[in-house]
ZAPAMAR-47781 format. One line per field, with one value per residue: residue number from 1; x, y, z of N, C-alpha, C in turn; residue in three letters. Coordinates in pm, whole numbers, plus 50000, padded with zeros to 5 digits. Example, Ala and Ser with C-alpha at 12.3 -4.5 7.8 and 13.67 -1.06 7.14 Angstrom:
% ZAPAMAR-47781
seq [1, 2]
n.u [51319, 51285]
n.v [49431, 49775]
n.w [50780, 50708]
ca.u [51230, 51367]
ca.v [49550, 49894]
ca.w [50780, 50714]
c.u [51320, 51290]
c.v [49670, 50003]
c.w [50780, 50787]
type [ALA, SER]
END
This chain:
% ZAPAMAR-47781
seq [1, 2, 3, 4, 5, 6, 7, 8, 9, 10, 11, 12, 13, 14, 15, 16, 17, 18, 19, 20, 21, 22, 23, 24, 25, 26, 27, 28, 29, 30, 31, 32, 33, 34, 35, 36, 37, 38, 39, 40, 41, 42, 43, 44, 45, 46, 47, 48, 49, 50, 51, 52, 53, 54, 55, 56, 57, 58, 59, 60, 61, 62, 63, 64, 65, 66, 67, 68, 69, 70, 71, 72, 73, 74, 75, 76, 77, 78, 79, 80, 81, 82, 83, 84, 85, 86, 87, 88, 89, 90, 91, 92, 93, 94, 95, 96, 97, 98, 99, 100, 101, 102, 103, 104, 105, 106, 107, 108, 109, 110, 111, 112, 113, 114, 115, 116, 117, 118, 119, 120, 121, 122, 123, 124, 125, 126, 127, 128, 129, 130, 131, 132, 133, 134, 135, 136, 137, 138, 139, 140, 141, 142, 143, 144, 145, 146, 147, 148, 149, 150, 151, 152, 153, 154, 155, 156, 157, 158, 159, 160, 161, 162, 163, 164, 165, 166, 167, 168, 169, 170, 171, 172, 173, 174, 175, 176, 177, 178, 179, 180, 181, 182, 183, 184, 185, 186, 187, 188, 189, 190, 191, 192, 193, 194, 195, 196, 197, 198, 199, 200, 201, 202, 203, 204, 205, 206, 207, 208, 209, 210, 211, 212, 213, 214, 215, 216, 217, 218, 219, 220, 221, 222, 223, 224, 225, 226, 227, 228, 229, 230, 231, 232, 233, 234, 235, 236, 237, 238, 239, 240, 241, 242, 243, 244, 245, 246, 247, 248, 249, 250, 251, 252, 253, 254, 255, 256, 257, 258, 259, 260, 261, 262, 263, 264, 265, 266, 267, 268]
n.u [50084, 50057, 50201, 50011, 50045, 49974, 50032, 50248, 50596, 50678, 50435, 50210, 50031, 49869, 49732, 49441, 49333, 49211, 49163, 49158, 48945, 48740, 48748, 48651, 48385, 48291, 48275, 48504, 48824, 49062, 49151, 49191, 49133, 49161, 49086, 48824, 48716, 48731, 48550, 48313, 48269, 48220, 47988, 47807, 47742, 47663, 47476, 47416, 47647, 47790, 47606, 47608, 47877, 47888, 47706, 47846, 48061, 47926, 47834, 48085, 48158, 47953, 47995, 48261, 48228, 48041, 48199, 48413, 48272, 48216, 48450, 48677, 49002, 49181, 49236, 49220, 49234, 49157, 49214, 49196, 49221, 49266, 49312, 49107, 48844, 48661, 48813, 48920, 49085, 49019, 48745, 48743, 48905, 48759, 48607, 48771, 49049, 49316, 49327, 49463, 49554, 49596, 49640, 49577, 49655, 49662, 49726, 49981, 49980, 49771, 49879, 50114, 50008, 49869, 50071, 50205, 50006, 49976, 50216, 50291, 50158, 50180, 50032, 49914, 49960, 50075, 50044, 50155, 49997, 49828, 49506, 49459, 49697, 49718, 49872, 50117, 50028, 49944, 50184, 50331, 50519, 50390, 50123, 50139, 50226, 50003, 49819, 49939, 49930, 49738, 49503, 49163, 49092, 48954, 48868, 48839, 48666, 48560, 48374, 48551, 48587, 48440, 48608, 48762, 48795, 48583, 48746, 48966, 48874, 48735, 48615, 48782, 49017, 48934, 48881, 49138, 49246, 49074, 49153, 49388, 49328, 49304, 49112, 48775, 48781, 48668, 48476, 48400, 48214, 48137, 47965, 47919, 47593, 47430, 47163, 47027, 46973, 46892, 46838, 47030, 47273, 47453, 47536, 47666, 47879, 48003, 48093, 48298, 48468, 48605, 48803, 49109, 49023, 48814, 48475, 48295, 47981, 47773, 47541, 47319, 47331, 47582, 47751, 47694, 47803, 48070, 48114, 48168, 48250, 48230, 48012, 47727, 47610, 47300, 47151, 47220, 47327, 47251, 47088, 47295, 47202, 47038, 47186, 47206, 47110, 47160, 46933, 46646, 46426, 46529, 46608, 46462, 46232, 46321, 46586, 46741, 46809, 47046, 47241, 47424, 47535, 47580, 47749, 47833, 48036, 48137, 48425, 48370]
n.v [49880, 50219, 50488, 50752, 51115, 51217, 51029, 50912, 50813, 50468, 50380, 50115, 49998, 49785, 49718, 49772, 50083, 50250, 50528, 50596, 50440, 50569, 50811, 50719, 50649, 50906, 50993, 51080, 51105, 51002, 50723, 50366, 50070, 49853, 49964, 50029, 49778, 49674, 49849, 49775, 49521, 49587, 49735, 49542, 49435, 49656, 49866, 50137, 50280, 50473, 50690, 50755, 50831, 51052, 51217, 51266, 51408, 51628, 51739, 51810, 52014, 52204, 52256, 52357, 52582, 52725, 52768, 52916, 53142, 53235, 53348, 53193, 53094, 52892, 52549, 52218, 51917, 51607, 51275, 51297, 51175, 51171, 51492, 51580, 51656, 51871, 51976, 52075, 52307, 52434, 52489, 52654, 52870, 52989, 53162, 53265, 53376, 53351, 53122, 52867, 52526, 52217, 51894, 51572, 51233, 50882, 50693, 50591, 50587, 50762, 50995, 51027, 51066, 51304, 51487, 51509, 51621, 51869, 51998, 52246, 52430, 52665, 52721, 52496, 52194, 51857, 51585, 51281, 51103, 50967, 50974, 50826, 50828, 51080, 51280, 51270, 51347, 51612, 51728, 51740, 51945, 52101, 52093, 52194, 52454, 52554, 52564, 52732, 52999, 53155, 53223, 53127, 52781, 52542, 52219, 51928, 51637, 51428, 51156, 50990, 50935, 50706, 50504, 50465, 50267, 50176, 50110, 50263, 50510, 50758, 51002, 51099, 51141, 51346, 51542, 51594, 51719, 51940, 52083, 52191, 52383, 52717, 52994, 53033, 52843, 52559, 52256, 52023, 51743, 51421, 51104, 50750, 50620, 50439, 50420, 50482, 50281, 50028, 49765, 49697, 49754, 49570, 49413, 49608, 49676, 49431, 49406, 49600, 49488, 49312, 49452, 49655, 49861, 49854, 49928, 50126, 50181, 50434, 50571, 50857, 51000, 50919, 51028, 51299, 51340, 51357, 51617, 51749, 52033, 52196, 52428, 52345, 52437, 52533, 52293, 52121, 51784, 51590, 51385, 51345, 51480, 51673, 51870, 52194, 52223, 52316, 52358, 52323, 52174, 51959, 51759, 51526, 51258, 51068, 51124, 51004, 50754, 50764, 50683, 50821, 51081, 51429, 51726, 52061, 52253, 52523, 52601, 52627]
n.w [50000, 49912, 50091, 50213, 50216, 50464, 50647, 50895, 50870, 50905, 51001, 51052, 50798, 50767, 50990, 51183, 51330, 51615, 51620, 51350, 51268, 51404, 51266, 51024, 51092, 51127, 50874, 50756, 50575, 50657, 50682, 50629, 50425, 50596, 50837, 50782, 50747, 51006, 51124, 50993, 51100, 51366, 51331, 51259, 51500, 51645, 51514, 51543, 51588, 51412, 51417, 51687, 51723, 51554, 51679, 51915, 51805, 51704, 51942, 52052, 51870, 51918, 52190, 52200, 52041, 52198, 52432, 52331, 52255, 52504, 52571, 52611, 52521, 52527, 52499, 52613, 52489, 52567, 52487, 52211, 51962, 51608, 51489, 51280, 51043, 51142, 51364, 51698, 51705, 51466, 51497, 51728, 51649, 51454, 51593, 51794, 51685, 51778, 51932, 52141, 52139, 52299, 52215, 52339, 52352, 52416, 52234, 52028, 51748, 51674, 51784, 51633, 51373, 51427, 51496, 51253, 51092, 51217, 51216, 51113, 51261, 51491, 51719, 51810, 51990, 52039, 52251, 52386, 52617, 52907, 53039, 53268, 53402, 53543, 53673, 53540, 53287, 53337, 53404, 53175, 52956, 52758, 52837, 53099, 53042, 52909, 53116, 53297, 53242, 53353, 53233, 53158, 53090, 52872, 52933, 52751, 52748, 52566, 52498, 52643, 52923, 52970, 52901, 53116, 53394, 53677, 53892, 53837, 53886, 53751, 53832, 54034, 53890, 53718, 53909, 53997, 53772, 53765, 53995, 53914, 53736, 53605, 53742, 53631, 53436, 53233, 53191, 52945, 52876, 52754, 52762, 52754, 52793, 53042, 53089, 52859, 52660, 52809, 52746, 52563, 52672, 52797, 52580, 52428, 52597, 52605, 52344, 52339, 52522, 52374, 52257, 52284, 52443, 52675, 52768, 53001, 53075, 53219, 53464, 53439, 53679, 53779, 53585, 53611, 53863, 53802, 53746, 53979, 54167, 53952, 53797, 53643, 53322, 53170, 52955, 53168, 53242, 52981, 52722, 52433, 52181, 52291, 52412, 52394, 52111, 51766, 51616, 51770, 51679, 51543, 51711, 51759, 51855, 52039, 52177, 52369, 52281, 52154, 52319, 52474, 52698, 52785, 52902, 53013, 53224, 53442, 53635, 53973]
ca.u [50000, 50133, 50179, 49966, 50130, 49937, 50066, 50389, 50683, 50679, 50300, 50166, 49910, 49792, 49668, 49341, 49363, 49084, 49144, 49119, 48810, 48653, 48743, 48562, 48248, 48253, 48269, 48630, 48904, 49189, 49136, 49225, 49040, 49171, 49007, 48683, 48675, 48706, 48427, 48199, 48246, 48157, 47853, 47721, 47699, 47610, 47452, 47400, 47775, 47821, 47519, 47657, 48003, 47860, 47643, 47955, 48137, 47842, 47842, 48215, 48153, 47868, 48056, 48376, 48172, 47986, 48307, 48485, 48185, 48226, 48579, 48789, 49093, 49275, 49162, 49295, 49149, 49213, 49153, 49160, 49228, 49331, 49237, 49056, 48698, 48605, 48898, 48898, 49152, 48943, 48620, 48771, 48965, 48656, 48554, 48887, 49157, 49442, 49307, 49568, 49498, 49686, 49574, 49638, 49602, 49755, 49752, 50096, 49947, 49695, 49971, 50203, 49926, 49836, 50191, 50232, 49904, 49982, 50356, 50307, 50064, 50251, 49942, 49863, 50061, 50025, 50111, 50116, 49980, 49711, 49424, 49468, 49818, 49683, 49981, 50211, 49966, 49944, 50322, 50393, 50551, 50290, 50002, 50169, 50229, 49866, 49750, 50015, 49923, 49641, 49379, 49076, 49116, 48845, 48911, 48744, 48670, 48449, 48377, 48679, 48581, 48384, 48717, 48829, 48715, 48547, 48864, 49059, 48808, 48739, 48580, 48902, 49108, 48882, 48900, 49280, 49260, 49000, 49228, 49502, 49278, 49285, 48974, 48696, 48797, 48545, 48484, 48299, 48228, 48030, 47988, 47822, 47485, 47378, 47018, 46967, 46920, 46930, 46826, 47146, 47394, 47549, 47591, 47759, 48000, 48067, 48163, 48422, 48560, 48681, 48904, 49202, 48963, 48683, 48383, 48212, 47868, 47735, 47412, 47321, 47376, 47726, 47817, 47677, 47898, 48203, 48121, 48186, 48337, 48195, 47872, 47673, 47527, 47178, 47045, 47275, 47371, 47134, 47126, 47381, 47136, 46964, 47271, 47208, 47109, 47155, 46792, 46575, 46332, 46597, 46651, 46392, 46144, 46388, 46730, 46810, 46851, 47182, 47324, 47529, 47492, 47686, 47728, 47942, 48031, 48248, 48482, 48303]
ca.v [50000, 50344, 50569, 50889, 51220, 51247, 50914, 50917, 50701, 50360, 50339, 49987, 50021, 49660, 49696, 49875, 50174, 50302, 50669, 50602, 50384, 50678, 50904, 50657, 50667, 51046, 51025, 51140, 51036, 50960, 50584, 50270, 49960, 49769, 50032, 50019, 49640, 49664, 49923, 49697, 49415, 49648, 49777, 49424, 49414, 49780, 49946, 50280, 50342, 50599, 50797, 50794, 50902, 51182, 51298, 51311, 51512, 51747, 51799, 51876, 52139, 52301, 52293, 52444, 52709, 52793, 52809, 53026, 53260, 53285, 53414, 53101, 53086, 52781, 52424, 52095, 51811, 51481, 51168, 51373, 51101, 51246, 51618, 51608, 51656, 51960, 51968, 52181, 52433, 52498, 52541, 52764, 52986, 53058, 53264, 53324, 53341, 53318, 53013, 52767, 52393, 52104, 51765, 51465, 51099, 50779, 50606, 50644, 50607, 50887, 51105, 51045, 51129, 51441, 51572, 51536, 51712, 51999, 52039, 52386, 52508, 52701, 52736, 52365, 52098, 51720, 51518, 51142, 51083, 50887, 51033, 50744, 50875, 51221, 51368, 51274, 51428, 51754, 51777, 51757, 52087, 52169, 52105, 52285, 52590, 52596, 52588, 52821, 53137, 53230, 53240, 53008, 52670, 52447, 52079, 51852, 51492, 51386, 51011, 50943, 50885, 50571, 50408, 50457, 50175, 50222, 50094, 50373, 50627, 50876, 51127, 51146, 51192, 51476, 51636, 51632, 51820, 52060, 52157, 52257, 52477, 52858, 53038, 53056, 52733, 52483, 52115, 51969, 51599, 51331, 50972, 50646, 50617, 50308, 50427, 50513, 50157, 49924, 49633, 49673, 49800, 49462, 49377, 49713, 49662, 49305, 49438, 49672, 49401, 49240, 49545, 49701, 49973, 49817, 50040, 50123, 50272, 50482, 50638, 51003, 51046, 50899, 51124, 51430, 51347, 51391, 51763, 51805, 52150, 52276, 52468, 52306, 52533, 52473, 52222, 52019, 51660, 51546, 51310, 51423, 51573, 51777, 51974, 52318, 52193, 52432, 52374, 52233, 52087, 51845, 51666, 51398, 51218, 50982, 51152, 50916, 50632, 50784, 50609, 50905, 51205, 51531, 51849, 52160, 52328, 52613, 52578, 52714]
ca.w [50000, 49908, 50211, 50185, 50274, 50602, 50731, 50935, 50837, 51003, 51040, 51000, 50722, 50761, 51119, 51210, 51440, 51667, 51583, 51209, 51262, 51446, 51153, 50924, 51140, 51110, 50732, 50715, 50473, 50715, 50722, 50525, 50413, 50716, 50939, 50743, 50772, 51150, 51150, 50947, 51197, 51483, 51294, 51258, 51637, 51702, 51394, 51572, 51622, 51342, 51465, 51820, 51704, 51494, 51783, 52000, 51735, 51697, 52075, 52062, 51795, 51986, 52317, 52174, 51995, 52316, 52522, 52265, 52263, 52642, 52584, 52633, 52407, 52550, 52501, 52639, 52434, 52616, 52410, 52092, 51837, 51501, 51478, 51146, 51031, 51243, 51482, 51798, 51670, 51358, 51553, 51821, 51581, 51377, 51684, 51861, 51592, 51844, 52027, 52154, 52166, 52323, 52193, 52419, 52328, 52459, 52120, 51956, 51607, 51667, 51814, 51518, 51269, 51468, 51486, 51112, 51042, 51283, 51230, 51074, 51342, 51615, 51832, 51849, 52032, 52052, 52362, 52412, 52761, 52940, 53145, 53389, 53470, 53528, 53715, 53429, 53182, 53376, 53416, 53043, 52941, 52676, 52918, 53209, 52989, 52879, 53243, 53385, 53197, 53432, 53158, 53165, 52997, 52856, 52925, 52672, 52770, 52482, 52475, 52697, 53061, 52976, 52884, 53247, 53475, 53810, 53979, 53808, 53946, 53664, 53902, 54103, 53788, 53674, 54019, 53997, 53666, 53808, 54096, 53850, 53636, 53644, 53767, 53510, 53340, 53207, 53154, 52854, 52890, 52709, 52822, 52717, 52891, 53081, 53096, 52730, 52603, 52905, 52684, 52480, 52740, 52818, 52449, 52390, 52677, 52564, 52219, 52368, 52595, 52272, 52206, 52389, 52518, 52729, 52791, 53121, 53063, 53352, 53474, 53436, 53810, 53789, 53497, 53674, 53975, 53750, 53739, 54114, 54165, 53835, 53791, 53514, 53249, 53116, 53028, 53257, 53178, 52904, 52602, 52344, 52089, 52363, 52469, 52315, 51967, 51676, 51581, 51861, 51609, 51482, 51816, 51743, 51964, 52137, 52176, 52464, 52213, 52104, 52416, 52530, 52762, 52779, 52977, 53023, 53350, 53473, 53767, 54071]
c.u [50088, 50098, 50133, 50052, 50099, 49973, 50215, 50466, 50675, 50542, 50263, 50031, 49822, 49716, 49566, 49378, 49233, 49058, 49101, 48980, 48708, 48637, 48648, 48416, 48199, 48238, 48394, 48707, 49037, 49176, 49167, 49123, 49044, 49091, 48858, 48630, 48645, 48574, 48305, 48166, 48176, 48012, 47756, 47666, 47628, 47585, 47447, 47533, 47804, 47736, 47565, 47784, 47980, 47790, 47747, 48032, 48057, 47839, 47974, 48212, 48070, 47931, 48174, 48329, 48119, 48098, 48389, 48403, 48186, 48361, 48698, 48870, 49194, 49195, 49257, 49205, 49213, 49137, 49111, 49155, 49307, 49250, 49202, 48905, 48633, 48681, 48878, 48963, 49078, 48815, 48646, 48820, 48869, 48596, 48666, 49010, 49290, 49434, 49422, 49504, 49611, 49602, 49650, 49573, 49707, 49799, 49869, 50069, 49870, 49786, 50062, 50129, 49904, 49955, 50224, 50133, 49921, 50124, 50379, 50215, 50130, 50163, 49873, 49979, 49995, 50110, 50063, 50116, 49846, 49637, 49440, 49596, 49814, 49795, 50086, 50157, 49978, 50084, 50393, 50408, 50444, 50161, 50024, 50171, 50090, 49793, 49815, 49997, 49824, 49511, 49294, 49108, 48991, 48904, 48801, 48767, 48549, 48466, 48508, 48663, 48521, 48488, 48804, 48739, 48679, 48666, 48964, 49001, 48816, 48705, 48701, 49002, 49064, 48900, 49046, 49306, 49194, 49084, 49350, 49458, 49273, 49137, 48903, 48706, 48670, 48578, 48368, 48319, 48109, 48068, 47881, 47721, 47434, 47226, 46951, 46900, 46958, 46923, 46950, 47278, 47498, 47613, 47693, 47890, 48077, 48148, 48297, 48519, 48644, 48794, 49000, 49143, 48824, 48605, 48306, 48101, 47819, 47601, 47431, 47372, 47528, 47803, 47808, 47776, 48038, 48222, 48133, 48287, 48319, 48046, 47819, 47592, 47404, 47208, 47095, 47330, 47249, 47181, 47197, 47305, 47067, 47053, 47284, 47212, 47101, 47011, 46712, 46481, 46396, 46637, 46587, 46315, 46214, 46539, 46808, 46861, 46992, 47283, 47443, 47468, 47610, 47648, 47851, 47926, 48153, 48296, 48424, 48401]
c.v [50125, 50431, 50709, 50991, 51248, 51135, 50917, 50794, 50595, 50314, 50207, 50005, 49897, 49632, 49807, 49958, 50243, 50446, 50681, 50541, 50492, 50780, 50849, 50673, 50810, 51085, 51089, 51055, 50986, 50818, 50496, 50157, 49870, 49830, 50018, 49878, 49619, 49734, 49842, 49582, 49469, 49686, 49660, 49396, 49537, 49879, 50097, 50352, 50470, 50716, 50847, 50876, 51042, 51274, 51350, 51424, 51641, 51817, 51871, 52011, 52244, 52348, 52388, 52581, 52790, 52848, 52922, 53154, 53318, 53348, 53323, 53086, 52973, 52653, 52307, 51979, 51676, 51364, 51219, 51291, 51178, 51374, 51654, 51621, 51741, 51954, 52090, 52312, 52507, 52562, 52664, 52889, 53055, 53172, 53339, 53289, 53302, 53200, 52913, 52634, 52295, 51978, 51657, 51333, 50998, 50689, 50662, 50666, 50737, 51007, 51132, 51110, 51276, 51534, 51605, 51636, 51855, 52055, 52186, 52479, 52543, 52712, 52607, 52274, 51962, 51648, 51373, 51121, 51016, 50952, 50957, 50771, 51026, 51315, 51382, 51362, 51577, 51813, 51788, 51906, 52162, 52192, 52205, 52430, 52642, 52635, 52698, 52968, 53221, 53257, 53113, 52907, 52583, 52307, 52001, 51704, 51432, 51239, 50951, 50874, 50746, 50463, 50398, 50372, 50237, 50214, 50208, 50508, 50753, 51007, 51185, 51204, 51331, 51581, 51683, 51738, 51950, 52145, 52227, 52365, 52619, 52889, 53066, 52948, 52649, 52338, 52082, 51819, 51529, 51190, 50875, 50627, 50477, 50305, 50443, 50391, 50041, 49784, 49596, 49700, 49689, 49417, 49480, 49699, 49534, 49328, 49503, 49589, 49316, 49325, 49583, 49812, 49934, 49940, 50019, 50227, 50310, 50555, 50789, 51059, 51032, 50998, 51264, 51448, 51382, 51543, 51826, 51919, 52237, 52311, 52440, 52419, 52459, 52408, 52113, 51901, 51596, 51458, 51400, 51521, 51689, 51885, 52089, 52292, 52320, 52464, 52275, 52135, 51963, 51739, 51530, 51360, 51140, 51005, 51061, 50789, 50644, 50716, 50689, 51028, 51301, 51650, 51937, 52235, 52417, 52591, 52678, 52759]
c.w [50000, 50029, 50172, 50260, 50420, 50699, 50767, 50888, 50947, 51048, 50974, 50931, 50711, 50890, 51145, 51332, 51483, 51624, 51437, 51188, 51300, 51334, 51045, 50966, 51117, 50964, 50680, 50616, 50527, 50772, 50602, 50523, 50536, 50831, 50909, 50766, 50920, 51186, 51108, 51043, 51321, 51453, 51289, 51396, 51695, 51588, 51420, 51594, 51544, 51391, 51601, 51806, 51648, 51594, 51882, 51935, 51725, 51833, 52093, 51991, 51869, 52117, 52297, 52126, 52113, 52405, 52461, 52270, 52403, 52669, 52606, 52505, 52421, 52570, 52521, 52601, 52467, 52550, 52274, 51965, 51734, 51478, 51335, 51154, 51142, 51373, 51571, 51755, 51559, 51411, 51639, 51748, 51487, 51459, 51753, 51779, 51659, 51939, 52022, 52196, 52193, 52310, 52269, 52381, 52373, 52345, 52038, 51808, 51589, 51690, 51695, 51402, 51302, 51454, 51342, 51056, 51094, 51291, 51193, 51153, 51476, 51738, 51872, 51886, 52050, 52155, 52370, 52563, 52784, 53056, 53275, 53467, 53468, 53571, 53605, 53317, 53214, 53382, 53282, 53014, 52863, 52756, 53031, 53161, 52960, 53007, 53326, 53351, 53277, 53360, 53167, 53056, 52991, 52841, 52854, 52696, 52696, 52447, 52522, 52832, 53069, 52942, 53009, 53337, 53609, 53905, 53959, 53846, 53858, 53734, 53975, 54005, 53740, 53783, 54027, 53889, 53710, 53902, 54038, 53750, 53690, 53667, 53635, 53406, 53332, 53176, 53060, 52848, 52828, 52749, 52774, 52830, 52916, 53071, 52961, 52667, 52693, 52848, 52603, 52551, 52755, 52687, 52403, 52466, 52640, 52435, 52249, 52452, 52499, 52215, 52318, 52477, 52567, 52774, 52920, 53104, 53202, 53345, 53464, 53568, 53826, 53702, 53557, 53789, 53927, 53740, 53878, 54109, 54042, 53844, 53652, 53452, 53198, 52981, 53123, 53180, 53112, 52788, 52501, 52254, 52160, 52422, 52368, 52165, 51884, 51638, 51666, 51792, 51548, 51585, 51800, 51867, 52073, 52135, 52269, 52396, 52153, 52198, 52466, 52594, 52764, 52865, 52974, 53153, 53365, 53615, 53865, 54179]
type [MET, ARG, ARG, PRO, SER, TRP, VAL, PRO, GLU, GLY, THR, ASP, LEU, GLU, LYS, PRO, ASN, ALA, ALA, ARG, VAL, TYR, ASP, TYR, TYR, LEU, GLY, GLY, SER, HIS, ASN, PHE, GLU, VAL, ASP, ARG, GLU, MET, ALA, ARG, LYS, ALA, LEU, ALA, LEU, TRP, PRO, GLU, LEU, PRO, GLN, ILE, MET, ARG, SER, ASN, ARG, ALA, PHE, LEU, ARG, ARG, ALA, VAL, THR, PHE, LEU, ALA, GLU, GLN, GLY, ILE, THR, ARG, PHE, LEU, ASP, ILE, GLY, SER, GLY, ILE, PRO, THR, PHE, GLY, ALA, VAL, HIS, GLU, ILE, ALA, ARG, ALA, ILE, ARG, PRO, GLY, ALA, LYS, VAL, VAL, TYR, VAL, ASP, ARG, ASP, PRO, VAL, ALA, VAL, ALA, HIS, SER, ARG, LEU, LEU, LEU, GLU, ASP, ASP, PRO, ASP, SER, ALA, VAL, VAL, GLN, ALA, ASP, LEU, ARG, ASP, VAL, GLU, ASP, LEU, LEU, ASP, ARG, SER, GLU, VAL, ALA, ALA, LEU, LEU, ALA, GLU, GLY, GLU, PRO, VAL, ALA, VAL, LEU, LEU, VAL, ALA, VAL, ALA, HIS, PHE, VAL, SER, ASP, ASP, GLU, ASN, PRO, SER, LYS, LEU, ILE, ALA, THR, ILE, ARG, ASP, ARG, LEU, PRO, ALA, GLY, SER, ALA, LEU, ALA, LEU, SER, HIS, ALA, SER, LEU, GLU, ALA, ARG, PRO, ASP, GLN, ALA, GLU, ASP, HIS, GLN, LYS, LEU, TYR, ARG, MET, THR, PRO, THR, PRO, LEU, THR, MET, ARG, THR, ASN, GLN, GLN, VAL, THR, ALA, MET, PHE, ALA, GLY, PHE, GLU, LEU, VAL, GLU, PRO, GLY, VAL, VAL, PRO, LEU, PRO, ARG, TRP, ARG, PRO, ASP, GLN, PRO, GLY, THR, VAL, GLY, GLU, HIS, PRO, GLU, ARG, ILE, ALA, GLY, VAL, ALA, GLY, VAL, GLY, PHE, ARG, SER]
END
């Protein structure tokens, strides 16, 4: 297979990668046939996956737009994948041209792709780190610099915390980040919902137990608890399509079937 210009040297083009599979679900072009084949297998078990992924991405766009409109110019995107197809820096800079973004992902393939794509962008940085080792993440020079300036920072945890097990205590990890944030900072978070489709929840989690990234779906109450120390903005933690939709009439009759919830809060 010929290596496209956006693919770093040394990338294994015969092995599927979760970040590129996600790009495929979003309708992007940064993926290969091996990634699409993996996606098709997952779709056979969970046909709604592309709709869920796109709802997550739409929430990210609306949340970043909202936060930029509130004056935030610094964004820490944890679990960013490959920053294509409506990336945070593009969304934020449409409103705040000088916005700075630090992308963080634990996947070395996603990080390598991201660095190549952003090598000419002085206001974006890419860090390989893991939310579960939060102190290491926060001590990385690019992250520390973003947090040390005294200006508010928006932390983005979009479809990430459900890959942290109960034993690893995602609420505690988020609280550690919160305590390092400047005043006026914000948290935008989305999470797989246990209550949305209880009849399918176990099958969904079983699917992800077959991958290197097992999934822990949680209740609305458990997700809301992750915002401890943040003041939630309206409408609170709600199904993904219901969080400040561009056109309320497009939400549909059963937004809870998207199997994800989301919210945004400011550090109190």
